[in-house]
N, C-alpha and C positions, 0 to 999 in steps of 0.2 A: 791366773790362779796362784795364790801364794802357798807354797808347801808348808805343811805342818811338820815341825822337827820330829824326827823318828825317835821313839823311846828305846832305851836299851832293851826293854822287854820285847818290843816288836823285832828288833834286829836278832835277838836270841831265838825267837820263834822261826824267823826266816832261815837262820843258820841251821837250826835243828831240822826244819822241813826238808831242805835240800840234802841233808845227810841221811834221810830215810830211804829205805828201799835200795835200789841199785841204779843210780843215774848213769853210771858208766856203761851199763847195758844199753840204755836208751841212746847214748852218744855213739857207742861203737857199732850196735847192731842196726840202728835205724837211720841215723843221720851223719855217718862219718864223713861224707864228702862235703858237708857244709863248711867245715873249717878250711879246706883247700880252696873252695869257691871264694871265700872271704880273702884269703891271703892273695890270691891271684887278682882279685878286684882292687885290692889296696896296692898292688904292684910292689909287694915286699920282696927285697933282695938283700944281698950281702951288705953288712954294715949298718943297716937300718936299726935304730932304737925303737922297739915295738912294745907297747902295752896292750895286753889282752885283759879286758875288764870283764869281771864275772866269768872267768875262764873255765870254770868247772874242772873237768879232767884233762884239759889241754887239747880240745878238739881243733882249735885254731892255733894255739900257741905252739904246739909241736910242729905242724907243717911250716909255720913262720920260721922257727928255728932251723928246720931242715933246709929252708931256702937261704940261709946264711945270716939271718937277722940276729941281733942281740935282744932277747925277749924277756920281758917281765910279765908273769902271769899272776893275776890277782883274783881273789875270790873270797867271799864272806864265810864259806864253809871249808874248814881245813881238811875234812875227810876227803873232799873231792880233789884238792890240791895234792894230797898225799898219793892218790892214785896216779895223778898226772906225773908227779915227780918220779915215781917208780918206773914209769914208762920212759921218761926223758933220761933217767940214769942208764937206761939200756941202749942209749945212743941216739937220742933225739935232738942233739945240738945244744946251744947255749941258752938255757932258761933259768931265771931266778923266780922263785915262788913266794908270794906274799899273801898273807891273810889280810884282806882289805875290804872296806865298805865302798861300793860304787858311788855312794853319795858323799863320801868324805875320804878321798884317796890320799894316801900318805906320800905323795910324790910332788916334786917341785913344779912350778909353772914352766911350761915349754920344755919339759924334760924329754919328750919323745918325738920321733919323726912320724910315727904312726900310733893311733889309738883305735882299737877295734873291739868288737864284741859280737859273738856268735850266739844268738838266742840266750843272752845272758843279762846285759844291762837292762833289758826290757822288764825284768822281774824286780828291779829296784822300785819301791812303791811310790817315790816322789820324783816324778819324771823331770821336773825343772832342776832339781838339785843334781841328779845324775847327769843330765845333759851339760850343766855348767861345769861339772868336774871333767867330763869327757873332753870338752874343748879347752879347758884350762891347762891340761897337761901336755897339749900338742903345741909344738913350736909353730910360728907363723910360716905358712907354706907347707906345713905337714899335712898328713892325710888322716881322714877319719873313715872308718868302714863298719857298717852294721848289717847283720842278718837278723831279721825279726819276723816272727810269725804274724800273719795279718789277721785282722778281726774277722774277716769273712771266710778265711781258710779253715782247714780242718782243726788245727790246734786252737785257733781263736774260738771256733765253735765248740770245742771241748770245754774250754774255760767257761763260756756262756752257759753250757749245759750244767756244769758243776756249780755255778754261782748260787742258785737257789738253795743248794744243800750245804753251803759254807757260811761261816760267821762273816758278818759285814766287815769290809776293810776299814782301816782307821780313816778319820776325816782327812781329806786332802789327798789321799792315795788315788792313783789312777790305774785302770786295767792294764795288765802287761801288753795285750795285743795292740794297744794304741800306738806302740812303737812300729807296728807294721802298717800304719797309716801315714803315707808320705806327707800329707798336709800337716799332720800333727808333729812329725819329726822336724819338718822345715821350720815350724813355729818354735819348737824347742831350741833349735840351733841358731835361728835368727841371722843377724848380720855378723855373727862370729865366724861364718864359713861362706865360702864361695864354691862355684863349680859343683853344685849338688847334682848328683846323677842317681836316679832311682829306677828300679825295674823289679816287677813282680815275676817270680819264678816258682817252680814247684820241684819238690824232691819226691821221687817215686818210692813208695814203701810197699814191699811185697812180702812182709813177714807174717801176715795174718790172713787166714782163710775166712774168718767170720768176724763180725763186730764183737762177739763175745770173746774171741781170742784177744783182740786189741784190748778190750776192757780189763780182762784178767792180767794181762802183761802190765798195764799201767797201774792197776791196783797193787801189784807186787813191787814195781820198780820206780814209779814216778812220785816224788815227794808231794807235790800239790794234790794229786789224786788220793794218795794215802791219807793225807790230812782231811780231805773231804769225807772219806769214809770213817775216819776215827771220830769225827764230830757227830755222826749219826749212828755210831755203833750200837747204841742201846735201843734203837728204833728200827725194828725189823721191816716195817712198812716203808720207811723212808729209804732204807738201804736197798730194798727191792725196787723202788722207784728209780734210784740212781743206777742200779744195775741195768735196768731195762732201757733207760735213756742213753747210757753210754753205748750199749750194744747196738741200739738203733742207729745212733750216730755213726758208728763204725760201719754198719751194713749200708747206710745210705751213701757213704763215700767209697765203698769198695766196688771196683768194676774190673772183672776179669782177674781177680786175685790181687789187685794193686790199688793203693790209695795214693792220690796226689795231694801232698801237703804244701800249701802255698806259703811263700815267705816274701818279704820285701828285702832286696839288696840295695843298700844305699851307701854311696860314698860322697865325700866332700873334702874340700881343702880349707885348712884353717886360715882365716884372713890375717 
């Protein structure tokens, strides 16, 4: 598939979407350990030049810096980087923060020893472009590491649930959870990498007693969910349908007060 160039308007909408709500709460309260998982899988240590793509509030960038790496954290949404930078300024090591598009990174070829993304790059709409940039900035022999929600896991199913209530994506865009499909990612990276290792894991979420609690948290904090509701705000019937569907999804995945959210951990070496 040939990617369609993203319009400035599309990028502006994505930037705005991720600035809505309070993504820092999602990262801090629900999935804080995923950044450390990725740093360990990439074997990041002192002296490594690391790029965190779609870094958000620094969930992976900060533990990488604490491991001694020289980290560049990039994201399309400056509001998220500002939160991360405020934390790093409190003693989280050496991090440089850059507003940057994952599909057009402003960094030289082979500039980094490691390029990683923790549930971030998967939301760039044109996967081939993002993957090409991911491998371009890594030196030969350098490492690539990704944590991505799987299509069949909870977050993948949440996006599938919201899809009928959202505006159609632009031509050529692909669903974010496809980055959680090992076959898809291997195809994106192709022969630009070797030593691909992939493993499905889960993160246990014990923050919600009911599916309705999950729904209300995401309605308040998670940009894509907020956008879905804004698009149907004038239709009480559709809003009620989405309310019910998300609550049912949450209840279906809750067991003993815990949800298991599946993700794909994938690492590779740049050829």
